[in-house]
PQR file with spaces between the fields and no chain letter, atoms N, CA, C, O and H, PARSE charges and radii, in Angstrom:
ATOM       1  N    UNK     1      18.910  194.476  126.919 -0.4000 1.5000
ATOM       2  CA   UNK     1      17.969  193.759  126.122 -0.0000 2.0000
ATOM       3  C    UNK     1      16.768  194.656  125.804  0.5500 1.7000
ATOM       4  O    UNK     1      16.323  194.723  124.658 -0.5500 1.4000
ATOM       5  N    UNK     2      16.265  195.321  126.790 -0.4000 1.5000
ATOM       6  CA   UNK     2      15.110  196.204  126.562 -0.0000 2.0000
ATOM       7  C    UNK     2      15.463  197.361  125.631  0.5500 1.7000
ATOM       8  O    UNK     2      14.655  197.778  124.802 -0.5500 1.4000
ATOM       9  H    UNK     2      16.627  195.267  127.721  0.4000 1.0000
ATOM      10  N    UNK     3      16.689  197.871  125.783 -0.4000 1.5000
ATOM      11  CA   UNK     3      17.130  198.969  124.915 -0.0000 2.0000
ATOM      12  C    UNK     3      17.228  198.492  123.472  0.5500 1.7000
ATOM      13  O    UNK     3      16.780  199.185  122.558 -0.5500 1.4000
ATOM      14  H    UNK     3      17.346  197.532  126.457  0.4000 1.0000
ATOM      15  N    UNK     4      17.811  197.320  123.261 -0.4000 1.5000
ATOM      16  CA   UNK     4      17.924  196.765  121.910 -0.0000 2.0000
ATOM      17  C    UNK     4      16.544  196.544  121.301  0.5500 1.7000
ATOM      18  O    UNK     4      16.323  196.852  120.130 -0.5500 1.4000
ATOM      19  H    UNK     4      18.175  196.757  124.003  0.4000 1.0000
ATOM      20  N    UNK     5      15.619  196.013  122.092 -0.4000 1.5000
ATOM      21  CA   UNK     5      14.243  195.791  121.629 -0.0000 2.0000
ATOM      22  C    UNK     5      13.599  197.113  121.192  0.5500 1.7000
ATOM      23  O    UNK     5      12.992  197.185  120.124 -0.5500 1.4000
ATOM      24  H    UNK     5      15.799  195.763  123.044  0.4000 1.0000
ATOM      25  N    UNK     6      13.732  198.146  122.012 -0.4000 1.5000
ATOM      26  CA   UNK     6      13.143  199.453  121.707 -0.0000 2.0000
ATOM      27  C    UNK     6      13.776  200.056  120.458  0.5500 1.7000
ATOM      28  O    UNK     6      13.082  200.668  119.646 -0.5500 1.4000
ATOM      29  H    UNK     6      14.225  198.087  122.879  0.4000 1.0000
ATOM      30  N    UNK     7      15.097  199.888  120.296 -0.4000 1.5000
ATOM      31  CA   UNK     7      15.774  200.421  119.111 -0.0000 2.0000
ATOM      32  C    UNK     7      15.323  199.713  117.837  0.5500 1.7000
ATOM      33  O    UNK     7      15.137  200.353  116.802 -0.5500 1.4000
ATOM      34  H    UNK     7      15.661  199.391  120.956  0.4000 1.0000
ATOM      35  N    UNK     8      15.148  198.405  117.909 -0.4000 1.5000
ATOM      36  CA   UNK     8      14.686  197.642  116.742 -0.0000 2.0000
ATOM      37  C    UNK     8      13.272  198.080  116.350  0.5500 1.7000
ATOM      38  O    UNK     8      12.996  198.288  115.168 -0.5500 1.4000
ATOM      39  H    UNK     8      15.299  197.885  118.750  0.4000 1.0000
ATOM      40  N    UNK     9      12.382  198.221  117.328 -0.4000 1.5000
ATOM      41  CA   UNK     9      11.011  198.654  117.029 -0.0000 2.0000
ATOM      42  C    UNK     9      10.983  200.060  116.450  0.5500 1.7000
ATOM      43  O    UNK     9      10.253  200.317  115.493 -0.5500 1.4000
ATOM      44  H    UNK     9      12.607  198.052  118.287  0.4000 1.0000
ATOM      45  N    UNK    10      11.760  200.968  117.012 -0.4000 1.5000
ATOM      46  CA   UNK    10      11.797  202.347  116.512 -0.0000 2.0000
ATOM      47  C    UNK    10      12.310  202.390  115.082  0.5500 1.7000
ATOM      48  O    UNK    10      11.769  203.121  114.252 -0.5500 1.4000
ATOM      49  H    UNK    10      12.353  200.759  117.790  0.4000 1.0000
ATOM      50  N    UNK    11      13.342  201.621  114.787 -0.4000 1.5000
ATOM      51  CA   UNK    11      13.894  201.581  113.432 -0.0000 2.0000
ATOM      52  C    UNK    11      12.880  201.010  112.443  0.5500 1.7000
ATOM      53  O    UNK    11      12.716  201.540  111.344 -0.5500 1.4000
ATOM      54  H    UNK    11      13.781  201.028  115.461  0.4000 1.0000
ATOM      55  N    UNK    12      12.211  199.946  112.826 -0.4000 1.5000
ATOM      56  CA   UNK    12      11.212  199.333  111.944 -0.0000 2.0000
ATOM      57  C    UNK    12      10.056  200.294  111.674  0.5500 1.7000
ATOM      58  O    UNK    12       9.610  200.422  110.534 -0.5500 1.4000
ATOM      59  H    UNK    12      12.344  199.515  113.718  0.4000 1.0000
ATOM      60  N    UNK    13       9.578  200.957  112.699 -0.4000 1.5000
ATOM      61  CA   UNK    13       8.458  201.902  112.526 -0.0000 2.0000
ATOM      62  C    UNK    13       8.866  203.100  111.683  0.5500 1.7000
ATOM      63  O    UNK    13       8.045  203.640  110.941 -0.5500 1.4000
ATOM      64  H    UNK    13       9.941  200.853  113.625  0.4000 1.0000
ATOM      65  N    UNK    14      10.132  203.528  111.785 -0.4000 1.5000
ATOM      66  CA   UNK    14      10.609  204.647  110.978 -0.0000 2.0000
ATOM      67  C    UNK    14      10.667  204.271  109.496  0.5500 1.7000
ATOM      68  O    UNK    14      10.393  205.105  108.632 -0.5500 1.4000
ATOM      69  H    UNK    14      10.799  203.090  112.387  0.4000 1.0000
ATOM      70  N    UNK    15      11.021  203.024  109.202 -0.4000 1.5000
ATOM      71  CA   UNK    15      11.141  202.580  107.815 -0.0000 2.0000
ATOM      72  C    UNK    15       9.827  202.084  107.228  0.5500 1.7000
ATOM      73  O    UNK    15       9.625  202.168  106.017 -0.5500 1.4000
ATOM      74  H    UNK    15      11.243  202.347  109.903  0.4000 1.0000
ATOM      75  N    UNK    16       8.938  201.572  108.058 -0.4000 1.5000
ATOM      76  CA   UNK    16       7.657  201.036  107.577 -0.0000 2.0000
ATOM      77  C    UNK    16       6.594  201.276  108.635  0.5500 1.7000
ATOM      78  O    UNK    16       6.240  200.356  109.373 -0.5500 1.4000
ATOM      79  H    UNK    16       9.102  201.504  109.042  0.4000 1.0000
ATOM      80  N    UNK    17       6.073  202.512  108.724 -0.4000 1.5000
ATOM      81  CA   UNK    17       5.104  202.843  109.775 -0.0000 2.0000
ATOM      82  C    UNK    17       3.828  201.998  109.738  0.5500 1.7000
ATOM      83  O    UNK    17       3.169  201.831  110.764 -0.5500 1.4000
ATOM      84  H    UNK    17       6.360  203.259  108.125  0.4000 1.0000
ATOM      85  N    UNK    18       3.478  201.469  108.571 -0.4000 1.5000
ATOM      86  CA   UNK    18       2.252  200.683  108.424 -0.0000 2.0000
ATOM      87  C    UNK    18       2.446  199.220  108.827  0.5500 1.7000
ATOM      88  O    UNK    18       1.469  198.474  108.900 -0.5500 1.4000
ATOM      89  H    UNK    18       4.013  201.605  107.737  0.4000 1.0000
ATOM      90  N    UNK    19       3.676  198.798  109.089 -0.4000 1.5000
ATOM      91  CA   UNK    19       3.969  197.397  109.400 -0.0000 2.0000
ATOM      92  C    UNK    19       3.332  196.962  110.716  0.5500 1.7000
ATOM      93  O    UNK    19       3.300  197.716  111.689 -0.5500 1.4000
ATOM      94  H    UNK    19       4.470  199.404  109.030  0.4000 1.0000
ATOM      95  N    UNK    20       2.831  195.740  110.723 -0.4000 1.5000
ATOM      96  CA   UNK    20       2.285  195.124  111.945 -0.0000 2.0000
ATOM      97  C    UNK    20       3.378  194.208  112.494  0.5500 1.7000
ATOM      98  O    UNK    20       3.615  193.133  111.943 -0.5500 1.4000
ATOM      99  H    UNK    20       2.857  195.128  109.933  0.4000 1.0000
ATOM     100  N    UNK    21       4.039  194.616  113.560 -0.4000 1.5000
ATOM     101  CA   UNK    21       5.170  193.881  114.118 -0.0000 2.0000
ATOM     102  C    UNK    21       4.678  193.020  115.270  0.5500 1.7000
ATOM     103  O    UNK    21       4.091  193.524  116.227 -0.5500 1.4000
ATOM     104  H    UNK    21       3.847  195.489  114.008  0.4000 1.0000
ATOM     105  N    UNK    22       4.922  191.712  115.172 -0.4000 1.5000
ATOM     106  CA   UNK    22       4.459  190.786  116.211 -0.0000 2.0000
ATOM     107  C    UNK    22       5.578  190.343  117.148  0.5500 1.7000
ATOM     108  O    UNK    22       5.318  189.651  118.132 -0.5500 1.4000
ATOM     109  H    UNK    22       5.399  191.302  114.394  0.4000 1.0000
ATOM     110  N    UNK    23       6.815  190.733  116.858 -0.4000 1.5000
ATOM     111  CA   UNK    23       7.934  190.366  117.729 -0.0000 2.0000
ATOM     112  C    UNK    23       9.256  190.676  117.056  0.5500 1.7000
ATOM     113  O    UNK    23       9.297  191.005  115.871 -0.5500 1.4000
ATOM     114  H    UNK    23       7.026  191.295  116.058  0.4000 1.0000
ATOM     115  N    UNK    24      10.320  190.571  117.804 -0.4000 1.5000
ATOM     116  CA   UNK    24      11.667  190.806  117.276 -0.0000 2.0000
ATOM     117  C    UNK    24      12.600  189.726  117.819  0.5500 1.7000
ATOM     118  O    UNK    24      12.285  189.052  118.799 -0.5500 1.4000
ATOM     119  H    UNK    24      10.287  190.303  118.767  0.4000 1.0000
ATOM     120  N    UNK    25      13.740  189.576  117.171 -0.4000 1.5000
ATOM     121  CA   UNK    25      14.765  188.646  117.625 -0.0000 2.0000
ATOM     122  C    UNK    25      15.994  189.443  118.032  0.5500 1.7000
ATOM     123  O    UNK    25      16.580  190.147  117.211 -0.5500 1.4000
ATOM     124  H    UNK    25      13.996  190.124  116.375  0.4000 1.0000
ATOM     125  N    UNK    26      16.386  189.334  119.297 -0.4000 1.5000
ATOM     126  CA   UNK    26      17.569  190.021  119.802 -0.0000 2.0000
ATOM     127  C    UNK    26      18.558  188.939  120.214  0.5500 1.7000
ATOM     128  O    UNK    26      18.281  188.138  121.107 -0.5500 1.4000
ATOM     129  H    UNK    26      15.909  188.762  119.964  0.4000 1.0000
ATOM     130  N    UNK    27      19.733  188.922  119.543 -0.4000 1.5000
ATOM     131  CA   UNK    27      20.732  187.902  119.823 -0.0000 2.0000
ATOM     132  C    UNK    27      22.105  188.538  119.952  0.5500 1.7000
ATOM     133  O    UNK    27      22.368  189.598  119.385 -0.5500 1.4000
ATOM     134  H    UNK    27      19.958  189.572  118.817  0.4000 1.0000
ATOM     135  N    UNK    28      22.968  187.884  120.697 -0.4000 1.5000
ATOM     136  CA   UNK    28      24.333  188.353  120.854 -0.0000 2.0000
ATOM     137  C    UNK    28      25.078  188.201  119.536  0.5500 1.7000
ATOM     138  O    UNK    28      24.945  187.179  118.863 -0.5500 1.4000
ATOM     139  H    UNK    28      22.754  187.023  121.158  0.4000 1.0000
ATOM     140  N    UNK    29      25.866  189.216  119.159 -0.4000 1.5000
ATOM     141  CA   UNK    29      26.641  189.162  117.930 -0.0000 2.0000
ATOM     142  C    UNK    29      27.887  188.313  118.147  0.5500 1.7000
ATOM     143  O    UNK    29      28.602  188.478  119.134 -0.5500 1.4000
ATOM     144  H    UNK    29      25.974  190.046  119.706  0.4000 1.0000
ATOM     145  N    UNK    30      28.132  187.411  117.220 -0.4000 1.5000
ATOM     146  CA   UNK    30      29.322  186.569  117.280 -0.0000 2.0000
ATOM     147  C    UNK    30      30.485  187.343  116.686  0.5500 1.7000
ATOM     148  O    UNK    30      30.383  187.855  115.571 -0.5500 1.4000
ATOM     149  H    UNK    30      27.551  187.277  116.417  0.4000 1.0000
ATOM     150  N    UNK    31      31.580  187.434  117.409 -0.4000 1.5000
ATOM     151  CA   UNK    31      32.746  188.202  116.945 -0.0000 2.0000
ATOM     152  C    UNK    31      33.664  187.361  116.063  0.5500 1.7000
ATOM     153  O    UNK    31      34.118  187.835  115.021 -0.5500 1.4000
ATOM     154  H    UNK    31      31.663  187.018  118.314  0.4000 1.0000
ATOM     155  N    UNK    32      33.941  186.126  116.462 -0.4000 1.5000
ATOM     156  CA   UNK    32      34.834  185.246  115.717 -0.0000 2.0000
ATOM     157  C    UNK    32      34.070  184.013  115.251  0.5500 1.7000
ATOM     158  O    UNK    32      33.048  183.649  115.834 -0.5500 1.4000
ATOM     159  H    UNK    32      33.572  185.741  117.308  0.4000 1.0000
ATOM     160  N    UNK    33      34.565  183.380  114.206 -0.4000 1.5000
ATOM     161  CA   UNK    33      33.953  182.152  113.736 -0.0000 2.0000
ATOM     162  C    UNK    33      32.895  182.419  112.682  0.5500 1.7000
ATOM     163  O    UNK    33      32.763  183.529  112.167 -0.5500 1.4000
ATOM     164  H    UNK    33      35.395  183.675  113.733  0.4000 1.0000
ATOM     165  N    UNK    34      32.152  181.375  112.378 -0.4000 1.5000
ATOM     166  CA   UNK    34      31.106  181.433  111.356 -0.0000 2.0000
ATOM     167  C    UNK    34      29.806  180.947  111.980  0.5500 1.7000
ATOM     168  O    UNK    34      29.764  179.880  112.592 -0.5500 1.4000
ATOM     169  H    UNK    34      32.260  180.473  112.796  0.4000 1.0000
ATOM     170  N    UNK    35      28.749  181.730  111.823 -0.4000 1.5000
ATOM     171  CA   UNK    35      27.443  181.345  112.346 -0.0000 2.0000
ATOM     172  C    UNK    35      26.730  180.477  111.325  0.5500 1.7000
ATOM     173  O    UNK    35      26.639  180.836  110.152 -0.5500 1.4000
ATOM     174  H    UNK    35      28.783  182.597  111.326  0.4000 1.0000
ATOM     175  N    UNK    36      26.222  179.330  111.771 -0.4000 1.5000
ATOM     176  CA   UNK    36      25.469  178.446  110.892 -0.0000 2.0000
ATOM     177  C    UNK    36      24.224  177.958  111.620  0.5500 1.7000
ATOM     178  O    UNK    36      24.124  178.040  112.844 -0.5500 1.4000
ATOM     179  H    UNK    36      26.296  179.038  112.725  0.4000 1.0000
ATOM     180  N    UNK    37      23.279  177.448  110.838 -0.4000 1.5000
ATOM     181  CA   UNK    37      22.090  176.817  111.400 -0.0000 2.0000
ATOM     182  C    UNK    37      22.059  175.388  110.886  0.5500 1.7000
ATOM     183  O    UNK    37      22.357  175.133  109.719 -0.5500 1.4000
ATOM     184  H    UNK    37      23.359  177.381  109.844  0.4000 1.0000
ATOM     185  N    UNK    38      21.701  174.468  111.750 -0.4000 1.5000
ATOM     186  CA   UNK    38      21.571  173.070  111.359 -0.0000 2.0000
ATOM     187  C    UNK    38      20.417  172.438  112.106  0.5500 1.7000
ATOM     188  O    UNK    38      20.180  172.738  113.277 -0.5500 1.4000
ATOM     189  H    UNK    38      21.459  174.675  112.698  0.4000 1.0000
ATOM     190  N    UNK    39      19.707  171.569  111.427 -0.4000 1.5000
ATOM     191  CA   UNK    39      18.556  170.927  112.065 -0.0000 2.0000
ATOM     192  C    UNK    39      18.277  169.602  111.382  0.5500 1.7000
ATOM     193  O    UNK    39      18.460  169.467  110.172 -0.5500 1.4000
ATOM     194  H    UNK    39      19.900  171.325  110.476  0.4000 1.0000
ATOM     195  N    UNK    40      17.839  168.637  112.152 -0.4000 1.5000
ATOM     196  CA   UNK    40      17.396  167.347  111.628 -0.0000 2.0000
ATOM     197  C    UNK    40      15.900  167.260  111.881  0.5500 1.7000
ATOM     198  O    UNK    40      15.437  167.441  113.007 -0.5500 1.4000
ATOM     199  H    UNK    40      17.691  168.747  113.134  0.4000 1.0000
ATOM     200  N    UNK    41      15.159  166.984  110.834 -0.4000 1.5000
ATOM     201  CA   UNK    41      13.705  166.897  110.924 -0.0000 2.0000
ATOM     202  C    UNK    41      13.298  165.498  110.475  0.5500 1.7000
ATOM     203  O    UNK    41      13.798  165.020  109.456 -0.5500 1.4000
ATOM     204  H    UNK    41      15.535  166.837  109.919  0.4000 1.0000
ATOM     205  N    UNK    42      12.423  164.841  111.188 -0.4000 1.5000
ATOM     206  CA   UNK    42      11.950  163.520  110.790 -0.0000 2.0000
ATOM     207  C    UNK    42      10.603  163.653  110.092  0.5500 1.7000
ATOM     208  O    UNK    42       9.605  164.034  110.703 -0.5500 1.4000
ATOM     209  H    UNK    42      12.017  165.229  112.015  0.4000 1.0000
ATOM     210  N    UNK    43      10.595  163.330  108.802 -0.4000 1.5000
ATOM     211  CA   UNK    43       9.359  163.339  108.009 -0.0000 2.0000
ATOM     212  C    UNK    43       8.924  161.887  107.795  0.5500 1.7000
ATOM     213  O    UNK    43       9.665  161.111  107.192 -0.5500 1.4000
ATOM     214  H    UNK    43      11.406  163.020  108.306  0.4000 1.0000
ATOM     215  N    UNK    44       7.733  161.504  108.280 -0.4000 1.5000
ATOM     216  CA   UNK    44       7.307  160.107  108.185 -0.0000 2.0000
ATOM     217  C    UNK    44       7.335  159.543  106.759  0.5500 1.7000
ATOM     218  O    UNK    44       7.650  158.368  106.573 -0.5500 1.4000
ATOM     219  H    UNK    44       7.131  162.135  108.770  0.4000 1.0000
ATOM     220  N    UNK    45       7.020  160.343  105.776 -0.4000 1.5000
ATOM     221  CA   UNK    45       6.952  159.843  104.398 -0.0000 2.0000
ATOM     222  C    UNK    45       8.322  159.573  103.788  0.5500 1.7000
ATOM     223  O    UNK    45       8.456  158.673  102.960 -0.5500 1.4000
ATOM     224  H    UNK    45       6.765  161.297  105.927  0.4000 1.0000
ATOM     225  N    UNK    46       9.342  160.335  104.180 -0.4000 1.5000
ATOM     226  CA   UNK    46      10.656  160.188  103.536 -0.0000 2.0000
ATOM     227  C    UNK    46      11.798  159.937  104.508  0.5500 1.7000
ATOM     228  O    UNK    46      12.923  159.684  104.077 -0.5500 1.4000
ATOM     229  H    UNK    46       9.233  161.067  104.853  0.4000 1.0000
ATOM     230  N    UNK    47      11.539  159.999  105.791 -0.4000 1.5000
ATOM     231  CA   UNK    47      12.591  159.772  106.777 -0.0000 2.0000
ATOM     232  C    UNK    47      13.251  161.069  107.211  0.5500 1.7000
ATOM     233  O    UNK    47      12.645  162.137  107.127 -0.5500 1.4000
ATOM     234  H    UNK    47      10.625  160.205  106.141  0.4000 1.0000
ATOM     235  N    UNK    48      14.510  160.977  107.684 -0.4000 1.5000
ATOM     236  CA   UNK    48      15.181  162.176  108.186 -0.0000 2.0000
ATOM     237  C    UNK    48      15.550  163.161  107.078  0.5500 1.7000
ATOM     238  O    UNK    48      15.954  162.768  105.984 -0.5500 1.4000
ATOM     239  H    UNK    48      15.002  160.109  107.753  0.4000 1.0000
ATOM     240  N    UNK    49      15.401  164.441  107.385 -0.4000 1.5000
ATOM     241  CA   UNK    49      15.772  165.523  106.473 -0.0000 2.0000
ATOM     242  C    UNK    49      16.727  166.438  107.226  0.5500 1.7000
ATOM     243  O    UNK    49      16.483  166.778  108.384 -0.5500 1.4000
ATOM     244  H    UNK    49      15.073  164.760  108.274  0.4000 1.0000
ATOM     245  N    UNK    50      17.816  166.839  106.569 -0.4000 1.5000
ATOM     246  CA   UNK    50      18.770  167.755  107.168 -0.0000 2.0000
ATOM     247  C    UNK    50      18.591  169.145  106.601  0.5500 1.7000
ATOM     248  O    UNK    50      18.383  169.308  105.398 -0.5500 1.4000
ATOM     249  H    UNK    50      18.014  166.564  105.628  0.4000 1.0000
ATOM     250  N    UNK    51      18.671  170.157  107.464 -0.4000 1.5000
ATOM     251  CA   UNK    51      18.623  171.560  107.071 -0.0000 2.0000
ATOM     252  C    UNK    51      19.951  172.178  107.475  0.5500 1.7000
ATOM     253  O    UNK    51      20.418  171.965  108.594 -0.5500 1.4000
ATOM     254  H    UNK    51      18.840  170.025  108.441  0.4000 1.0000
ATOM     255  N    UNK    52      20.563  172.939  106.579 -0.4000 1.5000
ATOM     256  CA   UNK    52      21.830  173.583  106.877 -0.0000 2.0000
ATOM     257  C    UNK    52      21.897  174.905  106.134  0.5500 1.7000
ATOM     258  O    UNK    52      21.434  174.999  104.997 -0.5500 1.4000
ATOM     259  H    UNK    52      20.183  173.112  105.670  0.4000 1.0000
ATOM     260  N    UNK    53      22.469  175.930  106.762 -0.4000 1.5000
ATOM     261  CA   UNK    53      22.613  177.211  106.083 -0.0000 2.0000
ATOM     262  C    UNK    53      23.363  178.227  106.911  0.5500 1.7000
ATOM     263  O    UNK    53      23.836  177.942  108.012 -0.5500 1.4000
ATOM     264  H    UNK    53      22.845  175.853  107.686  0.4000 1.0000
ATOM     265  N    UNK    54      23.459  179.412  106.357 -0.4000 1.5000
ATOM     266  CA   UNK    54      24.091  180.524  107.070 -0.0000 2.0000
ATOM     267  C    UNK    54      23.254  180.854  108.291  0.5500 1.7000
ATOM     268  O    UNK    54      22.025  180.809  108.232 -0.5500 1.4000
ATOM     269  H    UNK    54      23.075  179.643  105.463  0.4000 1.0000
ATOM     270  N    UNK    55      23.897  181.183  109.385 -0.4000 1.5000
ATOM     271  CA   UNK    55      23.177  181.496  110.606 -0.0000 2.0000
ATOM     272  C    UNK    55      22.933  182.981  110.753  0.5500 1.7000
ATOM     273  O    UNK    55      23.192  183.763  109.838 -0.5500 1.4000
ATOM     274  H    UNK    55      24.895  181.220  109.433  0.4000 1.0000
ATOM     275  N    UNK    56      22.432  183.360  111.912 -0.4000 1.5000
ATOM     276  CA   UNK    56      22.203  184.768  112.211 -0.0000 2.0000
ATOM     277  C    UNK    56      21.165  185.395  111.307  0.5500 1.7000
ATOM     278  O    UNK    56      20.162  184.767  110.968 -0.5500 1.4000
ATOM     279  H    UNK    56      22.222  182.725  112.656  0.4000 1.0000
ATOM     280  N    UNK    57      21.407  186.639  110.915 -0.4000 1.5000
ATOM     281  CA   UNK    57      20.427  187.363  110.104 -0.0000 2.0000
ATOM     282  C    UNK    57      20.309  186.785  108.701  0.5500 1.7000
ATOM     283  O    UNK    57      19.270  186.953  108.062 -0.5500 1.4000
ATOM     284  H    UNK    57      22.221  187.149  111.190  0.4000 1.0000
ATOM     285  N    UNK    58      21.337  186.112  108.203 -0.4000 1.5000
ATOM     286  CA   UNK    58      21.263  185.550  106.845 -0.0000 2.0000
ATOM     287  C    UNK    58      20.109  184.566  106.707  0.5500 1.7000
ATOM     288  O    UNK    58      19.392  184.582  105.707 -0.5500 1.4000
ATOM     289  H    UNK    58      22.181  185.975  108.722  0.4000 1.0000
ATOM     290  N    UNK    59      19.929  183.712  107.709 -0.4000 1.5000
ATOM     291  CA   UNK    59      18.847  182.738  107.640 -0.0000 2.0000
ATOM     292  C    UNK    59      17.490  183.423  107.793  0.5500 1.7000
ATOM     293  O    UNK    59      16.509  182.997  107.183 -0.5500 1.4000
ATOM     294  H    UNK    59      20.512  183.699  108.522  0.4000 1.0000
ATOM     295  N    UNK    60      17.428  184.468  108.594 -0.4000 1.5000
ATOM     296  CA   UNK    60      16.156  185.145  108.833 -0.0000 2.0000
ATOM     297  C    UNK    60      15.778  186.097  107.701  0.5500 1.7000
ATOM     298  O    UNK    60      14.612  186.153  107.308 -0.5500 1.4000
ATOM     299  H    UNK    60      18.224  184.814  109.089  0.4000 1.0000
ATOM     300  N    UNK    61      16.735  186.837  107.179 -0.4000 1.5000
ATOM     301  CA   UNK    61      16.439  187.823  106.146 -0.0000 2.0000
ATOM     302  C    UNK    61      16.396  187.190  104.760  0.5500 1.7000
ATOM     303  O    UNK    61      15.478  187.454  103.983 -0.5500 1.4000
ATOM     304  H    UNK    61      17.682  186.791  107.498  0.4000 1.0000
ATOM     305  N    UNK    62      17.387  186.354  104.449 -0.4000 1.5000
ATOM     306  CA   UNK    62      17.507  185.796  103.097 -0.0000 2.0000
ATOM     307  C    UNK    62      17.008  184.369  102.976  0.5500 1.7000
ATOM     308  O    UNK    62      17.005  183.811  101.879 -0.5500 1.4000
ATOM     309  H    UNK    62      18.133  186.139  105.080  0.4000 1.0000
ATOM     310  N    UNK    63      16.585  183.763  104.085 -0.4000 1.5000
ATOM     311  CA   UNK    63      16.150  182.368  104.092 -0.0000 2.0000
ATOM     312  C    UNK    63      17.217  181.488  103.435  0.5500 1.7000
ATOM     313  O    UNK    63      16.913  180.623  102.613 -0.5500 1.4000
ATOM     314  H    UNK    63      16.588  184.217  104.976  0.4000 1.0000
ATOM     315  N    UNK    64      18.476  181.732  103.820 -0.4000 1.5000
ATOM     316  CA   UNK    64      19.632  181.083  103.216 -0.0000 2.0000
ATOM     317  C    UNK    64      19.864  179.710  103.835  0.5500 1.7000
ATOM     318  O    UNK    64      20.747  179.538  104.675 -0.5500 1.4000
ATOM     319  H    UNK    64      18.723  182.434  104.487  0.4000 1.0000
ATOM     320  N    UNK    65      19.053  178.723  103.408 -0.4000 1.5000
ATOM     321  CA   UNK    65      19.165  177.365  103.915 -0.0000 2.0000
ATOM     322  C    UNK    65      18.997  176.375  102.770  0.5500 1.7000
ATOM     323  O    UNK    65      18.453  176.707  101.716 -0.5500 1.4000
ATOM     324  H    UNK    65      18.336  178.862  102.725  0.4000 1.0000
ATOM     325  N    UNK    66      19.466  175.168  102.991 -0.4000 1.5000
ATOM     326  CA   UNK    66      19.263  174.073  102.046 -0.0000 2.0000
ATOM     327  C    UNK    66      18.775  172.864  102.836  0.5500 1.7000
ATOM     328  O    UNK    66      19.193  172.645  103.973 -0.5500 1.4000
ATOM     329  H    UNK    66      19.908  174.898  103.847  0.4000 1.0000
ATOM     330  N    UNK    67      17.889  172.082  102.226 -0.4000 1.5000
ATOM     331  CA   UNK    67      17.365  170.870  102.855 -0.0000 2.0000
ATOM     332  C    UNK    67      17.634  169.682  101.941  0.5500 1.7000
ATOM     333  O    UNK    67      17.592  169.806  100.717 -0.5500 1.4000
ATOM     334  H    UNK    67      17.550  172.260  101.302  0.4000 1.0000
ATOM     335  N    UNK    68      17.909  168.531  102.546 -0.4000 1.5000
ATOM     336  CA   UNK    68      18.141  167.313  101.766 -0.0000 2.0000
ATOM     337  C    UNK    68      17.741  166.103  102.596  0.5500 1.7000
ATOM     338  O    UNK    68      17.910  166.080  103.816 -0.5500 1.4000
ATOM     339  H    UNK    68      17.942  168.430  103.540  0.4000 1.0000
ATOM     340  N    UNK    69      17.203  165.091  101.907 -0.4000 1.5000
ATOM     341  CA   UNK    69      16.885  163.841  102.581 -0.0000 2.0000
ATOM     342  C    UNK    69      18.186  163.197  103.033  0.5500 1.7000
ATOM     343  O    UNK    69      19.161  163.166  102.282 -0.5500 1.4000
ATOM     344  H    UNK    69      17.066  165.110  100.916  0.4000 1.0000
ATOM     345  N    UNK    70      18.205  162.690  104.245 -0.4000 1.5000
ATOM     346  CA   UNK    70      19.417  162.092  104.809 -0.0000 2.0000
ATOM     347  C    UNK    70      19.246  160.580  104.869  0.5500 1.7000
ATOM     348  O    UNK    70      19.023  160.012  105.938 -0.5500 1.4000
ATOM     349  H    UNK    70      17.413  162.715  104.855  0.4000 1.0000
ATOM     350  N    UNK    71      19.351  159.956  103.749 -0.4000 1.5000
ATOM     351  CA   UNK    71      19.170  158.499  103.696 -0.0000 2.0000
ATOM     352  C    UNK    71      20.462  157.785  104.055  0.5500 1.7000
ATOM     353  O    UNK    71      21.547  158.197  103.643 -0.5500 1.4000
ATOM     354  H    UNK    71      19.532  160.417  102.880  0.4000 1.0000
ATOM     355  N    UNK    72      20.339  156.730  104.814 -0.4000 1.5000
ATOM     356  CA   UNK    72      21.494  155.938  105.206 -0.0000 2.0000
ATOM     357  C    UNK    72      21.751  154.887  104.125  0.5500 1.7000
ATOM     358  O    UNK    72      20.814  154.216  103.693 -0.5500 1.4000
ATOM     359  H    UNK    72      19.458  156.395  105.148  0.4000 1.0000
ATOM     360  N    UNK    73      23.010  154.727  103.676 -0.4000 1.5000
ATOM     361  CA   UNK    73      23.285  153.724  102.648 -0.0000 2.0000
ATOM     362  C    UNK    73      23.034  152.291  103.149  0.5500 1.7000
ATOM     363  O    UNK    73      22.841  151.381  102.342 -0.5500 1.4000
ATOM     364  H    UNK    73      23.771  155.272  104.027  0.4000 1.0000
ATOM     365  N    UNK    74      23.035  152.090  104.465 -0.4000 1.5000
ATOM     366  CA   UNK    74      22.804  150.746  105.016 -0.0000 2.0000
ATOM     367  C    UNK    74      21.317  150.419  105.062  0.5500 1.7000
ATOM     368  O    UNK    74      20.947  149.265  105.278 -0.5500 1.4000
ATOM     369  H    UNK    74      23.191  152.829  105.121  0.4000 1.0000
ATOM     370  N    UNK    75      20.479  151.394  104.868 -0.4000 1.5000
ATOM     371  CA   UNK    75      19.031  151.200  104.958 -0.0000 2.0000
ATOM     372  C    UNK    75      18.429  151.084  103.564  0.5500 1.7000
ATOM     373  O    UNK    75      18.745  151.879  102.679 -0.5500 1.4000
ATOM     374  H    UNK    75      20.779  152.331  104.693  0.4000 1.0000
ATOM     375  N    UNK    76      17.568  150.101  103.369 -0.4000 1.5000
ATOM     376  CA   UNK    76      16.903  149.970  102.073 -0.0000 2.0000
ATOM     377  C    UNK    76      15.786  150.992  101.951  0.5500 1.7000
ATOM     378  O    UNK    76      15.089  151.263  102.929 -0.5500 1.4000
ATOM     379  H    UNK    76      17.311  149.455  104.088  0.4000 1.0000
ATOM     380  N    UNK    77      15.601  151.572  100.748 -0.4000 1.5000
ATOM     381  CA   UNK    77      14.513  152.548  100.574 -0.0000 2.0000
ATOM     382  C    UNK    77      13.150  151.899  100.775  0.5500 1.7000
ATOM     383  O    UNK    77      12.952  150.730  100.441 -0.5500 1.4000
ATOM     384  H    UNK    77      16.167  151.351   99.954  0.4000 1.0000
ATOM     385  N    UNK    78      12.223  152.660  101.318 -0.4000 1.5000
ATOM     386  CA   UNK    78      10.841  152.186  101.483 -0.0000 2.0000
ATOM     387  C    UNK    78      10.104  152.324  100.167  0.5500 1.7000
ATOM     388  O    UNK    78      10.367  153.245   99.393 -0.5500 1.4000
ATOM     389  H    UNK    78      12.384  153.609  101.589  0.4000 1.0000
ATOM     390  N    UNK    79       9.193  151.423   99.916 -0.4000 1.5000
ATOM     391  CA   UNK    79       8.363  151.506   98.692 -0.0000 2.0000
ATOM     392  C    UNK    79       6.941  151.827   99.063  0.5500 1.7000
ATOM     393  O    UNK    79       6.084  151.941   98.187 -0.5500 1.4000
ATOM     394  H    UNK    79       8.980  150.675  100.544  0.4000 1.0000
């Protein structure tokens, strides 16, 4: 873990010496399957919102996510 952290910092400083780095993300690489991100957020004004997208570096580098209100058909909309 420490080696990976040091390698990430060295690479970042080599490519952008002026960058102010406040932290890094070190995660195990998934060999098989598909990495995804999913989250349910409760917004008082509109109710539950679902977030879904590509996981891993795709979500961090490309912000590859989509959000949508998750309304239940059995629930009447609020006015």
